[in-house]
N, C-alpha and C positions, 0 to 999 in steps of 0.2 A: 827155459823154453819161451818162445815168442810166436806171434802169429804172422810172420813174414815167410813164405815159402815158394819154392819154385814148383810149378806144375807144368809138366811137358815143356820145360825150357823157359817158362814165363814166370816172373815174379809177381806174387800176389800178396796183398795185405788184407787179411780176413777174406771178404768176399769181393775184393776190388782188384782188377787187373791194372797194375801200376803203370803200364804203358798207356792204356786207355785213360787213366787219370791225368797223365801228363799232357794229353791232347786238350785237356780243359784248363789245367792250372799252370802249365809250362814249367820250365826249370830255370834256376834251382828251386827246389821246394823241400820243406821238411814235412815228413808224413809220419803220423803217429797211429798206433794201434790202441784203441780203447780197451779191447779184451786184454792186451798184454798189460797195460797199466793196472788193470783191476786184478788180473790173475796174480801178478807179482805182489800187489799189496796184500791180497787175500792169503797167499802162501806165507808171507812174513807174519801176518797176525796169527795164522793157524799155528805156525811153528813156535811161537812164543805165547800162546794162549794161556798156559799155566800161570803167567805172571800178570795177565790182563793189562798189558802195558799201554800206555798213551803213545801212540805212533805219530810222531810230528814229521811229516813229509818235508824234506829240504827244498824249499822253493828255488834256492840258487841253482839246482840241477836242471829243472825245466819248469819255468814259472808262468807259463801261459795261464791266465785266469780260468780258462775252461778246463784245463788239466787239474788245476787245484780244486775246482769245484767237484769234478767227478770223484776224486779222492776224498774230499771232504764228505761227500755223500756216503762214502764206505765207512766213515767214522774217523778219518784222519784229522789230527791237528796239524799245525804248520811250524816249521823251524824257520825263522827269518833272520836276516843279517843286516837290514837297512830299513829306513822308513818307507822306501818304495816297495819292498817285499812285504812289509806289514800292511800297506795299502792293497797289494795284490790280495793278501789273505782276507782282508775285509770285504773286498770286492767279490771274492769267492764264497762269502758267507760263512767263513770259518769262525766258530765261537772263540773269541779271543782268550778265554780261560784255557783253551787247548793249544796255546801258541807259546813258544819260546823264542827269545831274542838273543842272538849271539852277536859277536863282532867286537873288535877291540877299539874301534873309533866312533862310538855312537854320539852323535851331537846332542846338544841340549834340546834342540828342537825335535829330533827323533825321540829322545827320552820323554819329553813331555806328550808327544803323540802317542807313545806306548803306554804311558800311565793313564791318559784319558781313555785309551782303549781297554784298559784293565786286563793288560797282557798276563798270561800265566806266570812266566818267570823271566826275569832278566838273567842271562848267563854272564857272570862277572869275570872279567878278564884281568883287572888290576886293582890295587888299593885306591889308586886316584879315581878310577872309574866308579867304584863303590861309593867313595865320599861324594862324588858329583851327583849320582843318582839319588843317593839318600838326601842330599841337600835340597834337590829339586823336588822331590816327593814331599819334603817337610814344608817347602814354600807353597806347594799346591794343596797342602793339608790332606795328603793322600797316603796309602800304603800299597806297597807292592812286595812280591816275593823275589827271592834272588837265589841262584844257584852258582856257587863258586866253581870256576872252571879250574880243574886241577890237572897239571901234567904229571902223569905217573912215571914218566921217564922210561917208557916202553918203546922199542923199535919195531914199527909195524912192518918193516921191510917192504916199503914202497918208495915211490919217487920222492926225491929230496924236496921237490916244490910242493908235495901234498902230505908230507910228515909233519904232524902237529902235536904229538904227544911228548916229545923230547923236552928237556929242560931249556934248550937253546932256542926254542921257537918264540915267536912274538905272542902266542896265545897263552892265556892262563897263568897260574902260579905253581911252583913245584910243591910237593908234599910238605916239606919242612916250613915253607912260608905259609902254607894253608893253615896249619895250627896256630901260628901267630896272628893270621888273618881273622880267625874266629875270636881270638882273645880281644882283637881291637874293634871288631865290628859285629860280633855275633848277637849283641843284644840291641841293636838299632831299632827304634820303634817304628820307624817309616819304611825301612827296607829290610825285610825279614830274611835272614840268611838261614834258609831251611833246607837247602838241597846241594848236592854235589854233581857237577857236570864233567863228564869225560869225552874227549874226542881225540883219538890217537893218530887219525890220518885216513887217507883214502886213495886208491882201493886197497883193502886188506884181504888177502886170499887165504887166511887161516884163522880159525877161532883162537889160536893160542895167545896171540897178543892182547886179546879182549880178556881172556881168562887171567893173565897176569895183571892187567890194569884194574880189572874189578876186584881181585883179591886185595890189591893195595888200597883201593877205595873203601872196601868194607872194613878193613882194619883201621883205616883212619876214621871212619864214621864211628865205629865202636868206641875209639878213644875220645872223640868229641862228645859222644853221648854220655860217656862216663863223667865228663866234665860239665854236663848239664845243658849241652846245646841240643836243640831239637832238629834232628836231620830226618825229615820224613820222605825225601825223594831222591832217587838216584838216576841221572840221566846218562845212559852209557854212550850216547852219541850215535853216529852213523859209520860209514865207510865200508860196509860190506862190499865185496867185489861184484863185478859183473862179467859176463862171459863175452869179452871182446873177441877172444878165441874160444871155440867150442871146448867146453869142459874145463875152462880156466879157473873157475871159481866154485867152492862147495855150495850145495843147496842150503837154503835158510835152516832147514832141519839140522844140518851138521853144525852150524854155529850155535843154534839153541840146545843141541844135545849137550854142549859143554857149559854153555852160558846160564841156562835156566837152573840147573841144580845149584849154582852158586847164589843165585839171587832169590831162590824160594824162601830161605829163612828170613831174609830181609822183608819179602813180600808178607810172609805170614806174621810178622811183627808190626804190620800195618804200614810198611813202607811202599811208596809208589815208584814204578819204573817207567822211564821214558826211552823210546828208541827214535833216532833221527835218519831214517833211510833216505838216500837220494837216488844215486846212480843204480843201486840194486833194483829199484823199482823202474826207473825211467830209461836207462841206457838202451836196452834193447827193446823198448817200446817205440823206437823212432828210427827212421832212416833219412839221409840226405840224398835226394835225387838230383842228379846233375847231367848235363850232356856234353858229349865230346864236340870241341870246336875244331880242333886241328890235331894232326899227327906230325911230329917233327923228330928229325935225328939230329943229334950233335955229338960228333966224334963217334964212339961206340955206344952212345946211349940213345934210347928211344923215348921220347916225351909224348904223353897223351895230355893235351891241354883242354881243360874243362871250363865251364862257365861258373864254377864255384871255386872256393879255395880257403886260404886262412882267414879271410874276412867272414866266412860262414862257419867254419869249423877249425878252430885254432889248435886243438889238442895235439896233432901230430907235430906241429912247429914248437909249441910251448913245452910239452911234456914227453916228446919222443914217443907218443902213443901209437898203437897199432889199431887201425880200423879196417875190417874186411871190406873190400871193394870188389864189385863184380857187376857185369852188364846185366840189365834188367831182363834181357831176352837173349838166350844163348841156344847154340845147337845142343842136341841131346848129349853128345860126348862131353860137353862143357858144363853140364848141370852139376853143381856141387854134390858130392855123394852124401846122402842122408842128411842134407842140410848143414854139412861140415863147413865151418868158417875158421881158416887158419892161414898163417903167412905162407905156409908151403903146402900147396895142393898138387897132388900127383895126377895130372891129367894130360893128355896128349896135345900137342900143339900149342901150348901156351907160350906167351912172349914176355920177356922181362922188360919193364919200363918204368919210368917215373910218372906219377900222376900228379900234374901241376896245374895251378890256377892262373888267373889273369893278373894278379896283383903284381906291382913293380917292386918285388922283393925276391932275392934268391931263396929265402925261407918260405916261400908260398908254395907249398906242396901238401899233399894228402897221403902219398905213399911214395917211397923210393925203392928201387930194385924189386918191384913186385911183379909176379907172374900172373898175367891175365890172358884171357883169350883174345884173339885178334879183334880189335874194334876199329870203327870207321867214324868219319865225321857225321854228327847227328845222332849217333847212338847213345842211349841212356844208361848211366851207371848208377848203382846204389851204393851209398856209403853207409855200412851197417853200424849198429850200436851208437848211433848219433843223437839218441833221445836225451842224453844227459850231457850237459856242458857243451852244447852245440849252439843252438839258437840264442841262449842266454848270454853267451860270450861273442856273438856276432857284432861286427862293427861296421861303420860306414867308410872305412879306409878306401882311398882312391875314389871316394864319392860313388860307391855302389849302394843302391837300395837294398834293404833286407828282404829276404825271401818270404813268401807266405808260409804258414803252418796249417796243415790239413789233418783232421782227425777222422779216422776211418771206424765205423761202427757197423759190423756185419757188411752189407752191400752198399751202405750209405757213406758218402764222403762230404765232409763239411769244412769249409775254410774258416778257421777259428782265429786267424790273423791274417789279413789281406796283404798282398804283395805291395811294398812301398813303391812310390813314384819318385821321379826327380823333384816334383813339386814338394813332397815330404822332406827331402833333403835340405831344401833351402828355406822352407817356410818360417822357421824360427829366426832366420837372419834377415827377413824382408822389411822389418819395421823397427829400425834403430831408435832407441829411446835415450834421451839425455838422463844422466843421473846426478 
């Protein structure tokens, strides 16, 4: 559930009419619902409450400092994958003990930054990385915690580019190597290897892959504990699905129903549990608003050309992903039934078209062969489920400034990132410096 809905043919976010909003902020623009972010986070926390987990929101999904701050105020920690994301977490006031740091290519500078910040855990991706972080911690006369990222060789049945739990991925180590890893590094005095980290991919639309992965991890932890290694935390990662289409993913309670019983004995033995949600919290908390520039026909195709595209939302091009797109204002007969969002909506008078952007690439599209109500130049469209992996993956390709981000709270709208200008595009290039 989210707080975007049509009322008498007009799209609202909470208490704000989105066409009225666009009169002030223009298009394209990202618009977020505060209540949706908070509701999704609260439902996740409630579903897994028996485990009292540390919920580390994945900054890479939607990293605006103001969004991070509102989730931190609900008790969230942060999952970061770069020095820049760590800096964002710090700017949002997140206690660094509640942060985990993943990523296969951490630089020495980023490692020192994280050690200085006293980050909760480094998620370790390889032997070489462990050795480097341990050596840096020793030189800094510091200590840090580490969670070994283990690939349980589970197929999450998701897109190939977002599958991360198989042996053949660049992330983590397989279970056989994990035992040898602890034999080699499990007693390091500066980088304490006391946790296991899993992340099998995203989005995952069934609890079953998590069940399989967690069972393998718990069996491995039991064997490592028998050998004298202290494993006090299990990070089961994130990847829970989001409803890009209505009813596509189970509610958090369905995931928890199968996961919580597996982890309760571990929790009762003093073990801590970490979750790393991203899109399941953020995706349906945001829309991308854009405006029709031109209508064009080419052969038998009809094109709706808009003022946004792959430079603002690359998921359709990169992942072949579906985002529901609909005008912000429609005739009563074209209002989606009961908020239904799907690729095939049975309404009268729809027209099949491609929704494409202004970028000089044939791959610049947000939808192909999509049935839409008839639209005209100047009409606003909403691209739904754009709160995750939208603005964070936006680029300046073709020298387009990035759009603003707007946060809605009840009847109040706040620009939490201003629209970029042409001056912003060139400012870093204006003062060449010899080296």
